[in-house]
Structures are given as structure tokens and as C-alpha cells.
TORTORMI-455491 format. One line per field, with one value per residue (C-alpha): residue number from 1; z, y, x. Coordinates in steps of 0.2 Angstrom, whole numbers. Layout:
N
nr (NUM, ...)
pz (Z, ...)
py (Y, ...)
px (X, ...)
//
This chain:
330
nr (1, 2, 3, 4, 5, 6, 7, 8, 9, 10, 11, 12, 13, 14, 15, 16, 17, 18, 19, 20, 21, 22, 23, 24, 25, 26, 27, 28, 29, 30, 31, 32, 33, 34, 35, 36, 37, 38, 39, 40, 41, 42, 43, 44, 45, 46, 47, 48, 49, 50, 51, 52, 53, 54, 55, 56, 57, 58, 59, 60, 61, 62, 63, 64, 65, 66, 67, 68, 69, 70, 71, 72, 73, 74, 75, 76, 77, 78, 79, 80, 81, 82, 83, 84, 85, 86, 87, 88, 89, 90, 91, 92, 93, 94, 95, 96, 97, 98, 99, 100, 101, 102, 103, 104, 105, 106, 107, 108, 109, 110, 111, 112, 113, 114, 115, 116, 117, 118, 119, 120, 121, 122, 123, 124, 125, 126, 127, 128, 129, 130, 131, 132, 133, 134, 135, 136, 137, 138, 139, 140, 141, 142, 143, 144, 145, 146, 147, 148, 149, 150, 151, 152, 153, 154, 155, 156, 157, 158, 159, 160, 161, 162, 163, 164, 165, 166, 167, 168, 169, 170, 171, 172, 173, 174, 175, 176, 177, 178, 179, 180, 181, 182, 183, 184, 185, 186, 187, 188, 189, 190, 191, 192, 193, 194, 195, 196, 197, 198, 199, 200, 201, 202, 203, 204, 205, 206, 207, 208, 209, 210, 211, 212, 213, 214, 215, 216, 217, 218, 219, 220, 221, 222, 223, 224, 225, 226, 227, 228, 229, 230, 231, 232, 233, 234, 235, 236, 237, 238, 239, 240, 241, 242, 243, 244, 245, 246, 247, 248, 249, 250, 251, 252, 253, 254, 255, 256, 257, 258, 259, 260, 261, 262, 263, 264, 265, 266, 267, 268, 269, 270, 271, 272, 273, 274, 275, 276, 277, 278, 279, 280, 281, 282, 283, 284, 285, 286, 287, 288, 289, 290, 291, 292, 293, 294, 295, 296, 297, 298, 299, 300, 301, 302, 303, 304, 305, 306, 307, 308, 309, 310, 311, 312, 313, 314, 315, 316, 317, 318, 319, 320, 321, 322, 323, 324, 325, 326, 327, 328, 329, 330)
pz (0, -4, 9, 2, 6, 23, 28, 24, 37, 53, 63, 56, 68, 64, 56, 67, 66, 58, 65, 59, 49, 48, 50, 65, 53, 43, 59, 66, 49, 48, 66, 63, 48, 58, 72, 61, 52, 68, 74, 58, 58, 76, 72, 57, 69, 82, 69, 57, 70, 85, 92, 95, 114, 115, 111, 125, 132, 114, 111, 126, 120, 102, 108, 117, 100, 90, 102, 102, 83, 81, 95, 85, 69, 78, 86, 70, 61, 75, 76, 95, 105, 110, 127, 131, 146, 139, 121, 111, 94, 80, 63, 47, 30, 16, 2, -10, 5, 14, 32, 42, 60, 72, 90, 102, 116, 133, 148, 161, 149, 137, 120, 118, 103, 88, 77, 61, 50, 33, 30, 18, 25, 16, 25, 31, 45, 62, 64, 81, 82, 100, 95, 81, 82, 77, 60, 44, 40, 26, 26, 30, 12, 5, 17, 13, -6, -4, 6, -6, -22, -27, -40, -28, -24, -5, 2, 21, 30, 46, 50, 46, 27, 14, -4, -18, -36, -38, -47, -36, -37, -25, -6, 6, 23, 38, 55, 71, 75, 58, 48, 29, 20, 1, -12, -31, -29, -39, -31, -40, -25, -7, 9, 24, 42, 49, 60, 44, 38, 55, 61, 79, 91, 93, 110, 121, 107, 110, 96, 99, 91, 76, 59, 49, 31, 28, 10, 7, -12, -26, -23, -33, -26, -38, -32, -39, -46, -32, -19, -29, -22, -8, -6, 12, 27, 43, 57, 69, 58, 53, 35, 34, 23, 28, 24, 15, -2, -5, -20, -18, -30, -21, -29, -17, 1, 15, 33, 46, 64, 59, 41, 39, 20, 17, 1, -16, -26, -25, -16, -25, -12, 5, 22, 39, 54, 73, 71, 57, 43, 38, 19, 17, -1, -6, -16, -11, -28, -27, -8, -4, -17, -16, -6, -17, -10, 0, -7, -5, 1, 18, 33, 41, 58, 59, 54, 42, 33, 32, 14, 19, 34, 37, 51, 46, 55, 73, 76, 93, 99, 100, 119, 119, 109, 123, 135, 121, 116, 134, 135, 140, 136, 151)
py (0, 17, 30, 41, 28, 25, 43, 41, 27, 34, 22, 27, 36, 55, 59, 68, 87, 89, 95, 89, 105, 119, 118, 128, 139, 144, 147, 158, 167, 171, 177, 188, 196, 200, 207, 218, 224, 228, 238, 247, 252, 258, 268, 276, 280, 289, 298, 303, 306, 314, 321, 303, 300, 285, 296, 309, 305, 305, 322, 329, 323, 328, 346, 347, 343, 354, 369, 365, 365, 381, 389, 383, 391, 408, 407, 403, 418, 430, 424, 419, 405, 392, 383, 371, 359, 347, 345, 343, 353, 350, 359, 350, 358, 347, 358, 370, 382, 369, 365, 351, 355, 340, 342, 327, 328, 322, 313, 308, 312, 299, 304, 299, 309, 317, 331, 336, 351, 357, 375, 387, 402, 417, 429, 444, 457, 452, 455, 465, 472, 476, 489, 494, 479, 468, 478, 472, 477, 475, 457, 455, 449, 465, 476, 467, 469, 487, 491, 482, 490, 503, 510, 514, 532, 534, 551, 552, 565, 569, 586, 593, 595, 602, 596, 606, 602, 588, 571, 559, 541, 529, 527, 541, 536, 546, 548, 547, 563, 572, 578, 578, 589, 585, 596, 593, 578, 562, 548, 532, 523, 521, 530, 521, 525, 522, 508, 499, 497, 494, 481, 489, 485, 498, 494, 509, 521, 537, 543, 560, 553, 546, 551, 560, 562, 576, 578, 596, 595, 583, 567, 552, 537, 523, 507, 505, 488, 486, 486, 479, 483, 494, 513, 517, 507, 516, 505, 519, 533, 543, 546, 560, 574, 592, 596, 589, 596, 586, 575, 558, 543, 529, 512, 499, 493, 506, 502, 515, 517, 530, 532, 547, 552, 565, 573, 565, 552, 533, 520, 504, 493, 486, 496, 490, 501, 501, 508, 508, 518, 534, 535, 550, 554, 543, 528, 511, 502, 485, 486, 473, 461, 446, 452, 454, 447, 458, 462, 448, 461, 463, 452, 450, 447, 429, 435, 425, 426, 411, 408, 392, 381, 365, 352, 334, 321, 317, 300, 291, 277, 260, 259, 272, 262, 249, 261, 269, 252, 249, 265, 262, 275, 282)
px (0, 6, 11, -3, -16, -8, -10, -29, -31, -39, -29, -12, -1, 3, 20, 33, 33, 16, -1, -17, -22, -9, 10, 18, 28, 12, 3, 16, 19, 0, -1, 14, 6, -10, 0, 10, -5, -13, 2, 3, -15, -13, 2, -7, -22, -11, -1, -15, -28, -19, -36, -43, -47, -35, -20, -22, -5, 3, -5, 3, 20, 17, 12, 28, 37, 27, 30, 48, 50, 40, 51, 66, 60, 57, 74, 82, 73, 78, 96, 93, 99, 86, 86, 72, 71, 58, 65, 80, 81, 92, 94, 101, 104, 95, 103, 95, 91, 80, 82, 75, 71, 69, 62, 63, 51, 59, 51, 63, 78, 71, 65, 47, 41, 49, 42, 50, 48, 54, 57, 66, 75, 83, 95, 86, 88, 82, 63, 65, 83, 88, 101, 112, 123, 108, 106, 115, 132, 144, 151, 169, 173, 165, 175, 191, 188, 184, 199, 211, 204, 217, 205, 191, 188, 186, 180, 181, 170, 178, 168, 152, 151, 139, 140, 130, 129, 141, 142, 152, 157, 165, 163, 158, 164, 156, 165, 155, 145, 147, 133, 134, 121, 118, 109, 108, 120, 122, 132, 136, 142, 138, 137, 144, 148, 165, 159, 153, 171, 179, 166, 167, 153, 140, 134, 132, 135, 124, 112, 121, 136, 127, 133, 119, 115, 103, 95, 91, 87, 87, 98, 101, 110, 115, 125, 142, 149, 161, 146, 131, 114, 119, 117, 118, 125, 125, 119, 124, 118, 103, 96, 83, 77, 78, 60, 44, 50, 66, 67, 76, 79, 88, 92, 99, 97, 97, 103, 103, 98, 84, 77, 65, 62, 49, 46, 44, 54, 56, 66, 71, 78, 75, 76, 83, 82, 79, 62, 49, 56, 46, 43, 31, 29, 43, 37, 44, 44, 38, 34, 20, 25, 36, 51, 67, 83, 94, 111, 124, 137, 127, 130, 112, 119, 111, 94, 83, 66, 54, 50, 39, 38, 28, 27, 28, 17, 23, 31, 30, 41, 34, 35, 21, 9, 5, -3, -13, -19, -24, -34, -52, -65, -75)
//
């Protein structure tokens, strides 16, 4: 009798290593698949539906992570140092101007929840500068290039000076406390304060010692090739018009402690100042549209502008799933 017929006999002994039905390997494999699918569904439930009642503990941990990653974004934009007790934050550059922020929420010094965010940031002045030192300055590379250029015309103003009816080119450097009055002047170049070149700290410098540029009449400022996109850099200085009849045409970015331009004309560039600039009658070309980039010759002192920012779904560690599964609705 064949072996097949022997297996069909009811009184035949079962063969070793076999179950009457499903093999142990197939049983364990099927059980593992079911458990894995259940855990995956549970993970998706708590990641995609954080408002579910069963994820109350998870929501607390996720909220900590979200708050931390948002605080990291704000600190990054402001150029501040971030210190947190209940989370650890890291920033990684992903290339192409994109940064990945990661916040690990802690409980008893153990990471229990992670939140990630992706953002794109562009160098820009600090949103709330505390003093002149927080305003943009000329970058160290730009200063070195200017000082090493033997062909650059540099005019230093060391005492109160009035310039009338001239066409100038190059760099005009103002010493602390001096006043430069301009009327019927065309300048192809830039006006900078001495501190913009020396990179000296401005903490404690009184406004009484601020270099000042007063526009009395028609003035045209046009950037030069050696300092593209920059017209005025005086983080410790004042740029203002003498009266409401002055006419100005400024091309390029303006950095000054105080900016008060009243009269008529146009400003094609960005403005950074300690207080909101006064542009009364002077049209800011393109203002309110997509912000144009700042000149690459400027050092933004650690400030950034957020182009876009989005938080990714929070992820929890697997040891947190068990108490969630055991949650009982009241």
C-alpha cells in the first residue's frame, strides 16, 4: 500500500513534526502578519488622528514637540539661542536652501516623541533688532575687497560738510558725530559709516554721536559695481530729509539706525532700521509684493526670513503604543 493511502487510514499514527491541519511555521507566519498589520493600523491611527481620545498621552508629547519645533523656527529667524528643558532641537541643512528641524520631546531624559519640520529660509535682517549691532552690516569679504581695491575712490567726511551740485562716485565714509548735507547731488556709489568698515561693536554708542546724512534737495543714489545693491550702510547713523520738499531717488538697500524720508521720489531697495522707517511721499517700488533678496554684500547678523515652513506628522516610539492600546473610554 502506498504512503498516500496509509495517511488516509484513521488508525495510522501521525507523522513527526506535523499538525493535523496547519504547520507551525504557517501558523506563526499568519499570526505575525496579523499582528504587524494591527500595529501598523494603530500607528497610522495615532499619527494621522492625534485628536482621538485614545491618544491623550501622545497628544501631550506631540504638543511638546510641535511647540519646540516652532520655537526653534522663531529662534532661527531671529538669530537667537534656544534653550528648552523638555525637548532637544536640531537643525540640518538638506541643500537647496532647505532646512530640516527636528524636535525630540523628553520625559525623564528619554526621547518619547519626535516632530520634524521642513522650511526654507533666506538671509534677512532680524525682525526685532535690539540695537544697532543687530542691524545688517557689510560682510567681512565685502569690506576686505573694498579696502584692497586701489582704483576705488574713497572720500572720508571727518567734519560737518555740505555738498552742492556735484556728481560723485565711489565710497563716502562718515566719521561718528558728523553731519553731511547734500543738495543737487548724484552719487554712483555708497554712503557708509566708519563703523561699517571697522566692524566695531556699537553697544552703548549714543544717538548723539550718530553720523547723519541730511538731504536738502534733489539726490540720486545709484549702487556701484564694487558694492552691488547697496546705497547706504550706517547701522549707527541717521538718514533723513531736511523738509517735505526734498526729492530723492535711491536704488539699493538702505541700513541706518533711523530712516526718515519725506518729500517725493522713489526707493528701489530694502530698508533696515531700529524703528519703522518713515517714507512719506517717497514711493517704495515693489513694496508689498514678493520680497526681493537683500544684497549679498550685507551680513544679516544671523537673521533669516521664512519663505515656507511646514510640520511633518509626529512620530511616537513603539513603547508608547502599549498604553494607548490599553486605554479604556470612560
